[in-house]
PLY file of the C-alpha trace (Angstrom):
ply
format ascii 1.0
element vertex 237
property float x
property float y
property float z
element edge 236
property int vertex1
property int vertex2
end_header
111.39 103.63 238.59
108.05 101.77 236.75
105.25 99.39 237.65
102.55 98.42 236.08
99.31 98.79 237.16
97.57 95.93 234.79
100.59 93.67 233.90
98.00 91.02 232.86
96.56 93.41 230.15
99.99 92.83 228.51
100.48 89.65 229.06
96.78 88.73 227.39
97.93 91.30 224.39
101.50 89.20 224.01
99.75 85.74 224.23
97.30 86.97 221.43
100.65 87.65 219.23
102.41 84.48 220.05
99.98 82.68 217.87
100.83 84.69 214.62
104.65 83.89 215.28
104.38 79.97 215.69
101.81 79.16 213.22
102.70 76.76 210.36
104.58 77.82 207.68
102.98 77.58 204.39
106.02 75.30 202.90
105.12 72.51 205.01
102.53 71.69 203.15
104.08 70.79 200.02
106.90 68.23 199.30
109.04 70.77 197.69
110.00 74.28 197.41
109.81 73.75 193.60
106.16 73.43 194.03
105.44 76.96 196.19
103.66 79.27 194.42
105.45 82.24 192.71
105.22 85.37 195.41
105.59 88.91 194.65
108.09 90.59 196.84
106.85 92.76 199.43
107.19 96.44 198.70
108.89 99.63 201.15
105.18 100.66 201.92
103.78 97.27 203.15
106.86 97.17 205.37
106.14 100.47 206.72
102.35 99.55 207.28
103.08 96.13 209.11
105.56 98.43 211.24
102.98 100.91 212.18
100.07 98.81 213.18
102.33 96.27 215.41
104.03 99.66 217.03
100.44 101.59 217.30
98.86 97.49 219.11
102.13 97.61 221.22
101.65 100.78 222.62
97.90 100.19 222.87
99.00 97.27 225.51
101.31 99.50 227.24
98.47 102.35 227.58
96.23 99.43 229.14
98.44 98.15 231.52
99.27 101.48 233.07
102.84 102.54 233.50
103.55 104.31 236.69
106.26 106.06 237.81
106.66 105.24 241.55
108.55 107.36 244.58
110.04 106.09 247.54
108.89 107.72 250.81
110.38 107.82 254.04
108.47 108.80 257.04
110.05 110.37 260.41
107.84 109.88 263.37
108.62 112.89 265.70
106.90 112.96 269.48
106.01 116.78 269.54
105.74 118.33 273.14
104.04 121.30 274.64
106.15 123.97 276.02
105.38 127.26 277.37
107.25 130.05 277.72
106.80 132.35 280.89
108.64 135.67 280.46
109.04 138.04 283.07
108.24 141.46 281.53
108.72 143.23 285.14
110.74 146.60 285.82
113.99 145.89 286.59
114.25 143.58 283.65
114.90 146.63 281.75
118.31 146.85 284.22
121.72 146.13 282.65
124.45 143.29 283.87
128.44 143.44 282.59
128.88 140.65 279.62
131.22 138.04 280.61
134.81 139.05 279.96
133.35 142.42 279.49
132.73 145.70 280.57
129.44 146.77 277.99
126.17 146.57 279.62
123.54 144.46 278.61
120.19 144.49 279.16
118.45 141.65 280.99
115.33 142.00 279.04
117.15 141.37 275.43
119.18 138.98 277.20
115.54 136.86 277.40
114.76 138.08 274.08
117.81 136.20 272.07
117.24 132.97 274.23
113.63 132.06 273.57
113.97 133.58 270.41
117.12 130.54 269.69
114.89 128.22 271.66
112.42 128.61 269.02
114.54 128.06 266.82
115.30 124.79 268.12
111.99 123.83 268.86
110.58 123.16 265.34
108.86 120.22 265.69
107.09 121.59 269.22
104.10 123.37 270.44
105.28 126.21 271.57
103.23 128.80 274.15
104.34 132.13 275.02
103.02 133.97 278.44
104.62 137.08 279.82
104.20 138.31 283.50
104.58 141.38 285.86
102.00 141.82 288.80
99.54 140.16 285.82
100.03 137.16 283.55
99.19 137.19 280.24
98.86 134.94 277.01
100.95 136.39 274.67
100.45 133.03 272.14
98.71 129.84 272.78
100.45 126.69 272.41
100.73 125.92 268.62
103.36 125.03 265.89
103.11 128.43 264.22
106.40 130.09 265.50
106.17 133.01 262.83
103.92 134.62 264.92
105.66 133.29 268.01
108.84 134.99 267.03
107.25 138.41 265.79
105.91 138.26 269.59
109.08 137.52 271.17
110.84 140.79 269.07
108.21 142.63 270.67
108.67 141.93 274.10
108.98 145.45 275.53
105.22 146.00 273.86
103.38 143.12 275.65
103.01 144.83 279.28
102.09 148.03 280.42
104.18 149.79 282.39
101.71 149.90 285.45
102.03 146.44 286.25
105.28 145.62 285.60
105.79 144.32 289.13
106.65 140.53 289.67
103.96 137.86 290.50
105.74 134.65 289.84
102.78 133.11 291.81
100.20 134.33 289.14
102.57 133.65 286.18
102.96 130.15 287.39
98.82 129.17 288.21
98.00 130.67 284.34
100.77 128.94 283.01
99.17 125.42 283.86
95.88 126.65 283.67
96.82 127.48 280.20
98.56 124.22 279.74
95.62 122.31 280.93
93.30 123.97 278.38
95.38 123.51 275.36
97.92 120.82 275.82
97.71 117.88 273.94
101.31 116.03 274.22
102.34 113.39 276.09
105.54 115.79 277.39
104.59 118.87 278.82
107.22 121.63 279.84
107.37 125.06 281.57
109.81 127.41 281.37
109.93 130.02 283.49
112.61 132.99 283.20
112.65 135.96 285.79
115.71 138.08 287.47
113.79 137.81 290.59
111.73 135.37 292.63
108.66 136.66 294.10
107.52 135.15 297.75
104.82 132.69 297.32
102.56 132.00 300.16
103.11 128.30 301.27
99.47 127.38 300.45
99.66 128.45 296.55
103.20 126.91 296.78
101.54 123.72 297.41
98.75 123.71 295.20
101.48 124.77 291.87
103.47 121.74 293.20
100.37 119.62 293.35
99.60 120.48 290.20
102.53 119.84 288.18
102.66 116.62 289.41
98.92 116.11 288.60
99.51 117.61 285.30
102.80 115.80 284.89
104.24 119.40 283.89
108.18 119.36 284.06
108.95 122.87 285.51
112.55 124.65 284.71
113.66 128.03 286.43
115.96 130.29 284.58
117.59 133.56 286.54
118.87 136.16 284.96
121.01 137.59 287.68
119.23 136.11 290.70
120.52 137.11 294.40
122.67 134.36 296.05
120.14 134.13 299.09
117.51 133.35 296.23
115.19 130.26 297.33
113.53 128.42 294.80
110.85 125.58 295.82
111.40 122.10 295.07
109.43 118.74 295.59
0 1
1 2
2 3
3 4
4 5
5 6
6 7
7 8
8 9
9 10
10 11
11 12
12 13
13 14
14 15
15 16
16 17
17 18
18 19
19 20
20 21
21 22
22 23
23 24
24 25
25 26
26 27
27 28
28 29
29 30
30 31
31 32
32 33
33 34
34 35
35 36
36 37
37 38
38 39
39 40
40 41
41 42
42 43
43 44
44 45
45 46
46 47
47 48
48 49
49 50
50 51
51 52
52 53
53 54
54 55
55 56
56 57
57 58
58 59
59 60
60 61
61 62
62 63
63 64
64 65
65 66
66 67
67 68
68 69
69 70
70 71
71 72
72 73
73 74
74 75
75 76
76 77
77 78
78 79
79 80
80 81
81 82
82 83
83 84
84 85
85 86
86 87
87 88
88 89
89 90
90 91
91 92
92 93
93 94
94 95
95 96
96 97
97 98
98 99
99 100
100 101
101 102
102 103
103 104
104 105
105 106
106 107
107 108
108 109
109 110
110 111
111 112
112 113
113 114
114 115
115 116
116 117
117 118
118 119
119 120
120 121
121 122
122 123
123 124
124 125
125 126
126 127
127 128
128 129
129 130
130 131
131 132
132 133
133 134
134 135
135 136
136 137
137 138
138 139
139 140
140 141
141 142
142 143
143 144
144 145
145 146
146 147
147 148
148 149
149 150
150 151
151 152
152 153
153 154
154 155
155 156
156 157
157 158
158 159
159 160
160 161
161 162
162 163
163 164
164 165
165 166
166 167
167 168
168 169
169 170
170 171
171 172
172 173
173 174
174 175
175 176
176 177
177 178
178 179
179 180
180 181
181 182
182 183
183 184
184 185
185 186
186 187
187 188
188 189
189 190
190 191
191 192
192 193
193 194
194 195
195 196
196 197
197 198
198 199
199 200
200 201
201 202
202 203
203 204
204 205
205 206
206 207
207 208
208 209
209 210
210 211
211 212
212 213
213 214
214 215
215 216
216 217
217 218
218 219
219 220
220 221
221 222
222 223
223 224
224 225
225 226
226 227
227 228
228 229
229 230
230 231
231 232
232 233
233 234
234 235
235 236
């Protein structure tokens, strides 16, 4: 679709041409057509000159009007979330468990990796960060919409934690995750996803502090367990 930036210039040009076409005819000045002076017939060169002059004037008017092609733009507002993935890299995650309906054993760390990658693929509009933990907790990637580097980190999970620290300290992992969310979080919706195959014993004072911080920071906590014991207990409020 074309749109003129200065349509008034085109209108002014048309108004300048109109008097030429509506001016009185020379024949009106005589009582009879026989009184008109003999006129020579216009030649081809004259007609071409007039046509070129008229075309040039018309193109000049169009150029001055500055025609522009307009495009229709649609905008979509998407509310991004802040999501911290907190993944267990303890030695027990190297263990295997039977696949559903299959005799083949699957590595728990591989399952965690596949689930995290699939989740990131579906969170293209969110800011996602990655934290891994064992005896200690480490930030592997800050909250960001750059999923390219995040996917690379997830594809090499087994290299992100030294073997000497591959225990299970869930309390410290939750505290570090909340610290990062408090420092880098920007969205109204904040989500903390903890994926582990075992729940460490958290002191009552620390557990209460974590629950209070979840409330104060308005963070939703989701705990995903892999082959957890039936007697495992997840404190909640």
